[in-house]
C-alpha positions, 0 to 999 in steps of 0.5 A: 369676641376676638380681638383685632390681633386675633383676627389678623392672626386668623387672616394670616393663617388663612393666607399662608395655609394654601401656600404650605399645602401647595408645596407639599403636593409638589413634593408628593408629585415629584416623588410619585413621578420618580417612582413612576420612572423607577417602575417603568425602568424596572418594567423595561429591565424585567422585559429585557431579562425575560427576553434574555431568559427566553433566548437562553432557554431556546439555546439550551433546548437547541443544545439539548436536541443536538446532544441527543442527536449526537448521542443517538449517532454515537450509539448507531456508530457503535452498533455499526462498528460492533457489527463490522467487528463481528463480520471481520471476526467471522471472516478471520475464523473462516479464513483460518479454517480454510488455511487449515484445510488447504495447509496439507495441500500447500505443503505437498505442492511446495515439496513437489516444487522443491523436488523440481527445483534442480530442473528449474535451475538447469533451465535458467542456466543458459541465462546465467551462462551469457554475460550481461552486455547490451552491445553483445545482446544480439550475438548471445540471442542468436547463439541461444536460438541456433546453437543446436545447428551447425553454426560458426563465427561467420553465421553469427557475424552475418546475423548481427551485421558485423564482419567476422574480424570485427566481431571476434575482436569485439567479443574477445574485448568484452568477454575475454572469449571468442564467438566459437568459445561461446557456441562451444560452452552453450552446446556443452551446457545442453549436452549436460542437461540431456545426459542428466534428464534423458536416456538418449544415446550419446550420438543422438545428443551430439546431433541434437546440439549441433554436432555432425560428427559424434567423434568431434563431440566426444573430443570437445566434451572430454576437453570441457569435462575431463571425461567421456559423456557416458562416464560423466552420465554414470557418475552423475546418476550415481551421485544422485542415487547416493544423495537419495 
């Protein structure tokens, strides 16, 4: 038999027990809710990590493909360079062989040109004879083109459009010589060339360079060279024979 106090205690227990149970369930629910949120956060984090890993793998794959292409391109470039170097070496070898083959002919040609050098020098002597003067260019050109004819101061003056007196003063002022002096020197240069390079008689040489009288040519030649045309030719030929 339960006392009244015991009944009261049993009733109090029955009343307070649901209150305690409800409080425990609330804590469990909160904990489960927190765990659920943590789990969802972890899932989102995992998905983000998976996406990031996939992006990194894609970039790595792209970089690998590009590296392979560049490596293949480098190999192709190296191969092409090796081929070019081989062709260049072959060209150099063939060029060296060709130069070796033609070297004797080139040396022979150079030697022949050296033998002809005095002739070329003599041909260019008229260009060195006349001074470089733009104002007298037409004068010297006319003398060069006509010295082998019977020309004088008046002919040159008419050709260049000056009076004889003005042309004489102009040429003397620019060169220290007269027009007739230049005609005379050009004829002497031509006489020397013909005496050296031909066997023409002196009278033919005199006529070829613009002298109508052989005696006048003799006097001017002696005046210029200090000897006669025949003696000068003989001396020059003797010098050439000694040098050879």
